[in-house]
N, C-alpha and C positions, 0 to 999 in steps of 0.2 A: 528296588534295592538301592539305587543311587540316592533316593530321598533319605533313607535311613543313614547312609554314609555321611551325607551332608549334616544331618542333625547331630550325629555323634561327634563329628569333628568340631562343630561350633560349640557344643556343650563342653568339650575338652578345652577349647580355647578360653571359654568363660571361666572354667575351673583354674586354668593357669593364671589368668588375670587376677582372680580372687585370691589365689595363693600368694601372689606378690604383694598386693596392696591391702587386702582386707583379711589377713590371717590374724588370729588372736595372739596378743602379746602377753596374756595373763598366764602366769605359772601356777599350776594347781598343786604340785607335790611339795608344798612348803609347810614347815612346822612353826608355830608361834614361839617367840622368845619367852623367857621367864618374866614374871611380873616383878615390879619394884619391891613389893613387900617380901618377896623371896630372897632379896638381897639385904633384908633387915631395914629397909627404908619405908617409913610410913608416908603415904601420899597426902598431900595437903587437903584433898577433898574426898568425900565418900561417894558423892553423887554429882552428876552433871545434868543440867537442864538446858536443852538446845531449843531456842525459839527460832524456827526457820521461816522467814517471810518470803514466800515465793514471788520472784519478779521485782524485788526492791533494789533499786540502783543506788549507788553511793551519792549521786547528784541530788536525788530527792531527800536523802537522809540529812545531808549537810546544808541543804539550801536555806537561805535566809537565816544564817547563824543558828541552825538546828531548830528553827521555829516550829517545824512540823512534828517534832518529837519532844514536847515539853516534859512529859512524865519520865522519859528515859534520860533527858537532859539533867534532871535533878539527881539521877543516879551517877552518871559518869562525871559530874562535877566533884563528887566525893570519893569515888572508888572506880577501880577497873581501868581498862585500856581500850581505846577506840582507834580504829584504823580502817584501811581499805584492803580487801582481799581481791587479788587479781586472778580471775579465771582465764580460760582460753576457749575459743570457739571449738565446737558449737555450744552456744550459750542456751542450753535447754534444761528442762527439769531433771531428766535422768543423769546426764553428764555432771550437772552441778551437785547433785546428791552423792554421786559416787566419789567425786573429788573431795567433798567435805568429810564423808564418813569412811571412805576406803583409802584415800590418800594417793590416788593416781588419776590421771586424765582418761576419759572414756576410751575404751578399746576401739580401734578402727572397725573391727568386725561388727560393732553395733550399728554402723551406718547402713548395713543391709536392711535393717528393720526400722530405719528412720529414728535410731537411738531410743527405741521404745523397749527393746528386749535384747538380751545377749545370752546365748546358750552356755557360755563358759562361766563356771562358778568362780566367785571371788570372795575375799574376806573383807570384813568391815568391823568397825568399832563395836557394833551391836553383837557380833559373834564373840568378841573378847570379853564383853561385860558379863557380870553375873545375872543382871536383870536388865531387860530392855523393854521399856514401857512407852507407849505413845498414842497420840490421837491424830489421825492423818487420813489423807485420801487413799483409797484402795490401790490406785495406780502406783503411788509412791511406795506403799507397803510392798507391792509386788517386786519392786527393784531389788529388795533384799531377801525375798522369800526363798530364792534358790541358793543363797550364799552359805547355807549350812549353819552349824553351831547350835546354840541353845534356842528353844522356841521363843519367838518374839511376841510379846504381849501388847499387840497393837490393836486398838479399836479403830475401825475404818468406816468410811462413808464413800459413796459415789456422788459425783457432782450432779448426776441426773436425779438423785433422790430429792433435790430441793426444787420446788416450783418457782421460787423467787431468787434473784441474784443476790450475792453478797450475804449469804446466810451460813457459809461454811465456818467462818471464824467464830460465830456465835455457838455453833454446834461443838466445836473443839473446846471453847472456853467452858461451856456447861459440863462437858465430859470431864475435863480436868478438875473443875471445882467439885464435881460429884466424887471423884476419886480422892482428892486431897482433904475432903471433909468427912471421909469414911474412916473412922478410927481403926477398924479392922485392917484396912489396906495399909494405913500408915504404920501400925504396930508391926506388920510383917517386914517392913523395910526400914524401921527406925535404926537398927544397928547393922543393916546390910552395907556392904561396900561395893565399889565398882558398879554403881547403878547409873543407867543412862535413860533420861526422859527426852522424848521428842514431841514438841508442840509445833505442828505444821499449820501455817496460816496462809490460805490461798487467795483471800479476797483482794489483796493488793495486785496480784498478777491479773486477775479478772478485770479489776478496775482500770489497769493500765491498757489492756486490750480494748476495753469498751470506750474509755474516755481519753486515753493517752496520759502520760505522767504530768503533763503541763496543765491539765484541766482542774478546775476547782473541786469537782466531785472526787477526783483522785486524792487531793489533799485531805478531804474529809475522811476518806477511807483510811488513809495513813494515820490520821489522828486517832481514829477509833481503834486501829490495830495496835498502835504503841500503847494506848491506854489499857487495852486488854492484856498486853504483855506485863505492864506494871501491876495490874490487879492479880494476874496469875503468879507473878513473882512474890507478891505479898502472901498469897495462899501457900506457896511452898515454904516461905519463911515461917509462917505460923504452924505448918504441919511438921517441919523439921527445924526445930529451933536450937540446933547445936552448932551453928556456924560452920557446917561442913558441906555446904552446897555451893557449887560453882555454876555460873550461868554463861551462856553464849547466845547472842542475838546476831544472826547473819542472814544471807540470802543465797539462793542457788544460782541466780543469774540476774543481770540487769535488764534494761529495756531502753530502746531508742525513744526519741521525742515523739514518734508517731505510733508508739505502742507495739513495736515489733521486737523480737529477740531471736537469736540463732546465729548472728554474725559476730564479728570481732571488733566492733567499734568500742571506744572507751566507755560509752554509756552502757554497753551490754556486758563488758567483761569486768567492770569495777563494781564491787558490792561492798557495803559497810559491814564491819564486825564490831561487836562490843562484848568484851570479856569482863566479867566482874564476879565478885563473891570469893569464896574460900580459895586460897592458894594463888590468886591473881595479883601480880604486882601493879600498883597504881601507876599509871602513865606508861608502863611498859619499859623496854630497854632504853637507856639514855642515848643521846646522839642522833635523834630523829631529825632528818633534814626538812620535814614538812610540819606545818602547824595548821590548825583550823580554828575558826572563831566560834566560840561556844554559845555566846549570848549577845544580846543587843548592846551590852556594855563594852564589847570588844575584847573580852577575855580570850586569850590564846592558850591552846593545849596542843601537845605533840600529836601528830597524826602518823600512826605506824602503818607499815605496808607489809603484806604477806602474799605469798602465792596461795590460792584457794586450797590446794592440796595439802598445805602445811597445817591446816586446821586439824586434820586427822591425828598426826603424831602429837600435836600440842594438847588436844583433848585427852588422848590416851595417857600422856605423862601426868596430866592434872589429877587423874583418879588412879594412878599407879599401874596402868595396863601397858603391855608392850604394844607397839604399833601394829596395825593390820598387816597380815603376812604379805599382801600385795602392795604395801605402801611404797611409794617412790618419792616421797617428799622428805627433805632434811628437817630435823627438828629446829624450829626457831628458838634462839636463846634470849633470855632476859625478860620473858613474859611471866615466869612463875616466881612466886614469892617463897622460894625454897632455898635450901643450902646448896653450896657449890657441888658437893658430893652427889646430891640428889639429881641436880640438873645434868652433871657429867654422866651419871649412870643411865639416865633416860636417853641422853644422846648416844651413849654406847650401845644400848639396846636398839636404837633406831638404825645405827650403822650396821650392827650385826644382821638386822633384817635385810638391809640392802645387800650385804655381803652374801647372805644365803641365796638370794636370787641370782646374783652375779656368779656364785660358785656353780650353780646348776648349768648356766650357759657355758662357763669356762670348761667344766668337766665334760660336757658334750663335745666341745671342740677338741679337747686334749685326748679324748678316747678315739679320735679318728686316726687313720693310718698315716695320713700325709700332713698332720697338723704342724710338724716342725718346719715344713717348707711353704706353708700357706700363711697369709696375713693373719695377725693376731693383735689384740689390744695390748699395747706395750706397758701401760702403767699399772696393770693389775693381773695377777695370776694366782694359782692355787697356793703357792708358797707364800706370797704376800698376804693373802687372806688368812692363812693359818697362823702367821706370825703377828698379826695385828693385835690380838688381845694381850699377848705377853709384852709387846712394845708399849701399849698404853699403860699397862700395870707398872712397867719399869719407870716410865716418865712420872707417873703419879707417886710412886714410892720415893723418887728422887726429889719430889716437891715441885716438879714442873707441870703444874696443872694446866696452865695456859697452853703449853706446847702439846699436851695430850688432847685438849679440846681442838686445837688447830689441826692436829693430825687426824682426828675423827671427822672433822668437817671436810677436810681434803679427801679422805677415804670415801665419804658419802657421795661426793660429786664424781669421783672416779668410778664408783660402782654404778652410778646412773649412766655415765657415758659407756661403760662396759656393756650394760644391758642393751642400750640402743645399737651398739656396734654389732653384737652377735645376733640380735633378733632380725637385723636386716642383712645378714651375712651373705645369703644366697640370692638377694634381690636382683643384683646386676646379672649374674648368670641366668636367672629365670627370665629376666627381661630380654636378654639376647636369645634365649630359646624361644620365647614367645614371638619375637620378631622373625626369627628363622622359620618358625611354623607358619606364620602368615605368608611369607614369601614362597614357601613350599606350596601352600594352598593356592596362591596366585598362579604359580606355574602350572599346577595340576589342572585348575579350572580353565586356564587359557588353552592348554593342549586339548582338553576335552571339548571346549567350545570350537576350536579350529576344526577338529574332526567332525563335529556335528554340522559344520557349515560347508563341508566338501560334498561334491556331488556323489562321488563314490567313496564311501567311508572306508578308510584304510584300516588294516589290522594294527593293533598296538603291540609293542614289544613284550609286554607282560613282565612278570616278576623274575623270570629266569634269564638274567643278563648279568654282565660283569659289574655294571654300575650298582644294581640292586644288591649283588653279592657283597660288594665293598661297603655299602651302607649297612648291611646286616652285620658284617664283621665290626664296623665302627660302633654300632649299637651294643654289641656284646662286650667290646673292650671298655667302652665308656660306662656301661652298666656295672661291670666288675670293679672299675675304679671307684664309682660312686658307692658301691657296696662296701669296699674297704674303708672309704671315708665315713661310713656310717651316716650317710645323708638320710633324713626322714624319707620314708617310702613314697609319700605323695610328692615331695620335692624331686626325688629321683625320677619318678614317672614323668613329671612335666619337663625335666631336663632332657629326657630321652624322646619326648613327643616330636620334635622336629625331624628326627631320624625316621620315624614311622611315616610322617606326612611326606617327606621327600622320597622315601621308597615308593609310596603310592603314586607320587607325581611322576617319577622316572619310569614306572611301569606303564604309564599312559602314553608314552611317546610313540609316534607312528614308526612302522618298520622302514618306510622310505620317505624322503622329502624332509622339508623343514617342519620343526615342531610348532613354531610360531611364525607364520609367513607375513603377518600384518602387525608388527609390534607397535608402530606409531598410532595406527587407528585404534587398537585396543587401549593404548595408554590414554588417548584423548577422550574416548567414549567412557572410560572408567573414571578418570580424574575429574573431569568437569562436573558431571552430576554429583559425585561425592563431595567435591569442593563446595557446590551450592548448598547442599544439605548441611555441611559443617558450618558454613557461614551463617545460615539461618538459625542454627542451634545456638549461636552466640548473639545474634542480632535478630531475634524473632519478631521484632516490631515491623519488619519489612516483608513478612511472608505474604500479606495481602497484595502488596505491589508486585512481588515476584510471581504470584499466581496470575494476576492480570497480564503481566508481561509475557508469560509463557503461553497462555491460551490465545492472546492476541497475536503473538508471533506465529502460532500454529494456523490461525485463520487470517493471516495478513492479507491474502488476496481478496477477502471479503470487503476490505475497506476501499478497494478500487471499484467494486461494483456493488454498492450497498443496496439491499432490498428491504422490504418491510420485515421479513423474517429475520434478516441480519440485525436490524435494530432491536428486535425482540431478544435475539441471542445476546446482543451487547448489554441489554438491561439485565438479563439473567446472569451474565458474567460479572457485572458490577456489584450485584447484590452480595455474593459470597466474598468478593474482594473487599468491599466496604466493611462487611462484618468482621473480617480478620483484622483490618486496620483499626477499627474502633475498639474491639475487645482486647487487643494487645497493646494499644497505646493510650487508652483512656480508662479511668476507673469511674464507673457510674454508681458504685455502691453507696457512696455518701449522698448522692442525689436521691436514690431510691429510699434510703433510710430517712431522709429529711421529709419526704412526702408519704412515708409509711406505705410503700407499694411493693408487693411481692411480685415483681415482674416475671420471675422465672416460671411461676405457676401458670400465668396467663400465656406466656410464649409457648410453654409445653402443651397446653390445651389447644392453642391455635395450630401447632405443628401436627397434633393428632387429627384435628379436623382436616388439615391440608393433605395429610397422607391419604385420605379417601377422595378429596376433591380433585387433587392434581391428576391422578390417572383418568378420571372422568373428563377433565378438560383436554388432556392429551389424546383422548379417544381410544383408550385401551379397552379391549373387550375381554370380559371374564364371565364365567358361568355364574348363575345367580347365587349359589351357596358361597362362592368366594367373596362376593360383595357383602353378603349378609354377615358372614363370620368375621371378616376383617373390620367392617364398620361397627359391628356389635362390640368387638373386643376393645376397639379404640374408644368407644363411648364409655365402656366400663373403666378404661384406663383414665379417662378424664374424671370420672366419679371417684376412682381409687386415689388419684392425686389430691382431689378435694378433701377426702377423708384424712389422708396422711398429713397434709399441710395444716389441718385444723385439729390435729392430735386426736382424731377419732379412729376407732378400730377398723381395720380392713378385715372383713369376715372371711371365714374359711372358704365360702362359696366363690368369692372373688379371686382369692389366691389360687384356688384349684382351677378356675377358668383361665387365669393367666398362664399357669404352668401347662395346661392342656393346649392352649394356643401356641405356646413356645414349641412344644413337640410337633404340633400339626403344621406349623409354618415351615419347618425344615423337612419333616418326613413326607409330607404330601407332594413336594416338588417333583421327585423322580417319577411319581405315579400319576402325575397330572395328565389330562387328555390333550393338553396343548402340545402340538407336535412341531410347529414351525419355530425357527430360532427367535423371531421377533416376539411371538406370543409367549414363548417360554421365558425369555428375558423379562418381559413385562410382569409376568407372574412372580418371578424371583424378586424383582424390585418391590412389588406390592406387598408381598408377605414379609420380607426382611425389613422394609422400612417400618412396618407396623411393629415388629419385634423391637427394632431399634428405639422407637418412640416410647415403648413401655419401659425400656432400660434407661432412658434419659431422665435427667433431673432439671434440665434447663434448656439451652438453645441448641444442643447438639443435633437433635432430630431435624429442626428447621434448617440448619446449615447443610446437613446431608441432602435434604430434598432440593435445596438450591443448587448444590453441586451436581446432582443427578440431572436436573433440568438443563443446566448449562452443558453438561456432557452430551445429552441427547441432541440438543439444538446445535451444538458445535459440530458434531459429526455430520449432521444433515447439511448444514451450511458449507462445511468443508467439501463435502462430496459434490455440491452444486457449483461452487465458485472456482474450484481448482481446474485449471486447464489440463487438457489431456496430455500427459507427459509420456515419454518413452520409458515405460516402467519395466523393461525386460530385466529380470534378475539373471545376469550373465554368468555369475560365478560365486565363489565363496565370499568375496568381499561384499557383494550386494546382500547376501544372506546374513553376513555378520552385522552389517549396519541395520538391517531390518530387525534382527533379534534384539539389538541394543535399543532400537526405537521402541519396541513393545516393553522391554525391561524398564526403561526410563519412564515410560508412560504409567506403568503399574506402580512403581516406586513413588512417582510424583503424586498420584492420587492417594496413595497410602499416607504419605506424610502430611499432605494438605488436609485430608479428612481427620487425621490424628490431631492436628492443630485445632481445627474447627469444632471438634467434638467436646472440647473442654479439657482434654488431656494434653497440655501443651507439649509438643514434641520434645523428646529428650529430657523430660521432667515428669515422672509418673505422679501427677497430682490427681489421683483417682478418688472419687468420693465413695465412702462406704454405703451411701444410700442408693447406689446404682440398682440394687435389687429390692428396693423398698416395697414394690408392689407384689413381690413374689415370696418374700420371707419376712417373718415377724420379729426375728431377733438377729443379732450380729453373728453371722456364721462365716468366718474368713474363707473357708474352702469354697463354699457355694458362691460367695460374692466374687471371688477370684475367677471362677468359671464364667460367671455372668459378665464380668468386665472384659475377659478375653473374647467372649462372643460379641460384645458391643464393639470392640476394636476391629474384629474380623468382618463384621457385616458390611461396612463400606467397601472393603477390598473385594469381598465376594461379589457384590453388585457390579463394581467396575470391571473386575476380571471376567465376569459372565458377559458383560457388554462387549469387551474386547474379543472374547472367544466367539461370541455370536457374530460379530462383524467380520472376524478374520479366522477362517479355517486354518490358515497357515500358523497363526499363533497357537491354536488348539492342538495342531499336529507337531509343533516344535517347542513344547513346553520345557524340555530339558535344556535346550540351547538358550532359551530366554531366561530361564532361572540361573543358568551359569553366568550370564551377564549380570543379573541382579546380585549374585553372590560376589562377583568381583567388585561391583560398586559398593556394596554394603561392607565387605571386608576391608576395602580401602579406608572407609570411614572408621571401622573398628580399630584398625592399626593406629590411625592417627589419635583416636581418643585413648587408646591404651598407653601411648607414649606420653600423653599430657594429662595424666590423671591427678586428682587431688583427693587424698584420703584423710586429711586433717584440716581443721580450720572451720570456716563458715559453714554452718549446717546446709544451707541451700546450695552452696558451691560443691560441697562434698557429695550431696545427694545428686546434684546435676551431673557431676563427673561420672558417678556410678551409673546413672541412667543412660548417659551417652553410650557407654560400652554395652550395657545390657540390651538396649533397644536396637543398636546396629547389628548385634549378633542374633537377636530374637526375631527381627523383622522378617528375615528370609524364611524362618521356620513358620511364622504366622502366615506369610504369603503362600508358602508351599501348602500348608493345610487349607487355606482358602481356595487355592487352585484345585486341590483334590476334591473338595466339596463342590466346587463349581462344575467340574467334569461329571460328578455324580448327578447333579441337578440337570445337566444338559444331555444326559445319556440318551433320552428318546430322540434327540435330533439326529437325523441321518447324516453321516459324514460323507464327504466327497471321496471318491475312489482314490487309492494311493497314486495312480498314474495321472490323475488330473485333479489338482487341488486349486480351488478358486480362491484368489486373494483379492479382497476389496481394498483399494488404495486410491485416495483422491476420489475422482468421480468415475473411476474405471474398474473393470473386473479383469484381474490378471490371472490367467490360467497357467499354473506351473505344471509342466509335464514332467514325466519321469526322467527325461534327459536334461532337465533343468532349464529348458527354454520357456519363454513366456509369450502367451498370445493374449492380445488385448481385444476387448470388446466393450461396447458401451454398457454401463451399468443400468440395470432395469429394476426399478422398485427397491433400491437399497436405501432403507430409511428406518430409523428407530421409532419415529413418531407417526 
């Protein structure tokens, strides 16, 4: 029962955290504004063609006096406006496309899916258009598939459809040429208005990743891409020869010098844009502070600057459409070759869309009971929004056009600030509630741990006390106040969460004596391990050294009396330590690429061979069918890896065999004939290491086997070199320290194995190919299950080793896990208070993973412990009145009275 309570509480804490930092800010109940033709104003263009070059940075476009784009250079010398659009991190494909076509920066909620998908519907320029036609990647098309509106006429491809690199732009060009030379297609659209074409060009992004933007091959790809844009432009002009077509060339994100993007450096957030064609004013608005050199003769032209999100309302105004309903970008003025009335009316529609969003948030606040006494945004309210149209019309009628424009621009920024103010309105109260919930959980776990450590467990006070009654009354009063305030139900739930947790905590207090008799010891044992993990999460390059320091400190007495076996252990310890140091401080990919060596496959094959060889070297005894089954499946695993790496089909027989072994490896353990703790642990290790090897794609299995070998040898060396201490567990303090000892040990091996398995701790960098030998297609649910199994296997092995060595640990699981909860929750609170939900993609994802991992680790370890106990069930447990505890080189007998009798250890060894 206590396990379920822990899981529920941690899930609720994760929910509260997500509600604060990763709640959607997109408003769905919005109606679009009127089109400009409805006001009697003819738009300057009937159609808009967007050439979107994925991954093109401004630096590459303007380098060497625009030498890399000669065909476009000839165009912007005569017409159009050129400039830089500034995006914001995360600089990735989806956020860039949403900024360009929807007019807002990506919702923080999308960070949960690595900015690949967002469940909340949003509006875009494609929905407002009468026809949306394009040729693009299927992934990009899916960004807008859920946004509603008219059907999108997109022809798509998948990058995996092409056997050779840099063929996607050719496919797009051929499809566009086929469409534009088809008289029937052109006849349908000849007189159509509000048409949007999207020509998506991916090769530049791929070239940047493969060669980097400074490479000569990248320059060649850029030349070919801009040449294709010019050729496609000529095709459009020939197909629609009425001078009613506008064009935009831009990019979704930039790229660093080393071919990366996602961060917030200038190279990544600065993209070029080139507007030209119908309705575009040559050179743009006057008064630009920047210039760029156009050609080798030193000709200077104005360089305009825009926010990337401002492209959406600008494109909308160009073809007479209202801005997308979720647009949060002010319309830039001076770019359209139109009348002052047209530009002012387009700006007016833009501001009205802003006001519609702000009105929803203000109305929600004003409908609450206590809104008159609570903070509010002072510069904008419902009355001000209602009076804005008449005020603008009054100024225009009086001939004060400039004042009307100034008023509209001021109103747009006020609406933007108003949205940000109300969308984060309850963040501080929620953060206070989350902190109070964590402290309530700390108190509850501490009281429960203290009771578990006492010799005679005292009765707890329960729920029927004055304190719990007061907490219940407080909850009812606060709930009624929040109901009157019309707080969203999920926000109200999380604001009331600390009252429920504190009520549970107060009910755990003992009837007599102190609730927490050893506060300093609890604080030290909780904060120091949590602090070490937090430190390594920010400086993971030192994890290998930390691992070596911890295990050497544990076996420090061995250095005083070194033996041959001690030096074997020392070598076994240095191997995983060196592995962590090398993999996290040095990149070997460029060396392997230079010699064309796929080292991962060779290492994985060697680790599968070692998984059979190592138990034989250590002298483990198994029945014949175990050797045959495990050896056979690992040989099949080597063959399956060879097939996969050479793009050959893994047949159904092999996949069925792998699935059958996966079931056999787990199910057979409780029914094994191995009865002694040592033999049962050896069998668990043998089976699960084989499963782990099948799920690995690189060095993870080899690292795990190195850690297991070090663990076995370390325990044996420690038992032999440790002098016989007086290990009597006299009372609760000794038990408390022993519980923390095992809790820290389990957490230590979890995080180290998590680092070494290729999933860098606190950064879920999982590969979708984890289940490549078991499934033939991308199946997210099955892959997730397999990844969880891969994460849990090292913990199951180490926990089974600890339980086998220590009956005390096996009999006091609840106390040990309470210690783990305290350590993990201390980390969780820290990461919740220092979260980042906007900016650099890697930092946002890392911050999110910090919190998720620290809350989920105890759930994973709890599941690992339950499985381990199931696997160890045939082991005969010691009688309750006499529990044998192995510590150092001695056997401690814990009697029912809590005393300890020492006797010399006999045959206690894993090897």
